[in-house]
VOLUMNU-139520 format. One record per residue: x, y, z of N, C-alpha, C in turn. Coordinates in steps of 0.05 Angstrom, whole numbers. Example, Ala and Ser with C-alpha at 12.3 -4.5 7.8 and 13.67 -1.06 7.14 Angstrom:
BEGIN
PT|n.c1|n.c2|n.c3|ca.c1|ca.c2|ca.c3|c.c1|c.c2|c.c3
PT|264|-114|156|246|-90|156|264|-66|156
PT|257|-45|142|273|-21|143|258|1|157
//
This chain:
BEGIN
PT|n.c1|n.c2|n.c3|ca.c1|ca.c2|ca.c3|c.c1|c.c2|c.c3
PT|-329|10|498|-332|37|488|-359|40|474
PT|-372|62|480|-398|68|467|-394|73|437
PT|-411|63|421|-409|66|392|-431|85|383
PT|-424|110|379|-444|131|372|-450|132|342
PT|-456|109|331|-460|108|302|-490|110|295
PT|-496|125|275|-523|127|264|-521|120|234
PT|-540|106|224|-539|99|195|-542|124|178
PT|-530|123|155|-535|144|135|-564|142|126
PT|-575|163|116|-603|164|107|-609|142|88
PT|-630|127|94|-638|105|76|-622|79|80
PT|-604|78|100|-588|55|105|-594|44|133
PT|-585|19|138|-587|6|164|-559|1|174
PT|-556|-2|201|-530|-8|212|-522|-37|208
PT|-542|-54|202|-536|-82|196|-546|-89|169
PT|-533|-109|157|-541|-118|130|-541|-149|131
PT|-562|-161|121|-564|-190|120|-556|-199|92
PT|-538|-219|91|-529|-231|65|-531|-261|67
PT|-525|-274|45|-525|-303|45|-502|-314|64
PT|-483|-297|70|-460|-305|86|-462|-298|115
PT|-484|-284|123|-488|-276|150|-497|-247|153
PT|-500|-238|177|-507|-211|183|-483|-195|190
PT|-480|-171|178|-457|-155|183|-465|-127|193
PT|-449|-116|210|-453|-89|220|-438|-69|202
PT|-451|-47|196|-439|-26|179|-439|-1|196
PT|-416|8|204|-414|32|220|-402|55|205
PT|-418|75|196|-407|98|183|-391|115|202
PT|-366|121|195|-349|137|212|-348|166|201
PT|-356|185|217|-355|213|209|-326|223|214
PT|-314|236|193|-287|246|195|-288|276|186
PT|-265|288|187|-262|314|174|-262|310|144
PT|-262|331|128|-262|328|99|-234|317|92
PT|-233|294|79|-207|281|72|-196|295|47
PT|-171|303|49|-158|317|27|-134|301|18
PT|-123|308|-5|-101|292|-16|-76|294|2
PT|-74|314|19|-51|316|38|-53|297|62
PT|-77|286|66|-81|268|89|-67|242|85
PT|-56|232|107|-44|205|107|-64|186|119
PT|-72|166|103|-94|149|111|-90|135|138
PT|-65|127|143|-60|114|169|-66|133|192
PT|-60|159|189|-66|178|210|-96|181|213
PT|-111|181|191|-140|184|192|-152|159|206
PT|-142|135|199|-152|111|212|-146|110|241
PT|-121|119|249|-114|119|277|-132|138|293
PT|-139|160|281|-155|180|295|-184|172|297
PT|-196|162|275|-225|159|274|-234|130|277
PT|-218|110|268|-228|83|267|-216|65|290
PT|-191|67|294|-178|50|313|-190|49|341
PT|-200|72|351|-213|71|378|-237|52|380
PT|-249|45|357|-272|27|357|-266|-2|348
PT|-243|-7|338|-237|-33|328|-235|-54|349
PT|-245|-77|343|-243|-101|360|-231|-123|343
PT|-219|-143|357|-206|-165|343|-226|-178|324
PT|-217|-183|299|-234|-195|279|-249|-176|261
PT|-249|-150|268|-263|-130|252|-249|-126|224
PT|-265|-119|205|-255|-112|178|-263|-83|172
PT|-245|-68|162|-250|-40|155|-252|-38|124
PT|-273|-25|115|-277|-20|87|-275|10|83
PT|-259|18|63|-256|47|57|-268|52|29
PT|-283|73|27|-296|79|1|-275|84|-21
PT|-283|77|-45|-266|81|-69|-259|111|-72
PT|-277|129|-65|-273|157|-68|-249|166|-51
PT|-248|156|-26|-227|163|-8|-200|152|-18
PT|-201|127|-28|-177|115|-38|-166|132|-61
PT|-183|141|-78|-175|156|-102|-162|183|-95
PT|-171|196|-74|-160|223|-68|-136|223|-49
PT|-129|200|-37|-107|200|-19|-83|185|-31
PT|-62|199|-38|-39|186|-50|-27|164|-34
PT|-31|165|-7|-19|144|10|-32|117|5
PT|-55|116|-10|-68|90|-15|-70|84|-44
PT|-68|104|-62|-73|99|-90|-48|90|-104
//
């Protein structure tokens, strides 16, 4: 599947650390509201791109506004 990701302004899609190089793919979604169920959001926007061994990181802001995760 084609990955149509572009880095956020001032960011790169990869980051080098002491532990290796990691890809960072910003996922554009609708505006997340407190009524959203995070598993539904992940199913819609993230799951189509996941591959075995991937790790998903969710911003603290999104965690705070969605009761399904807080």
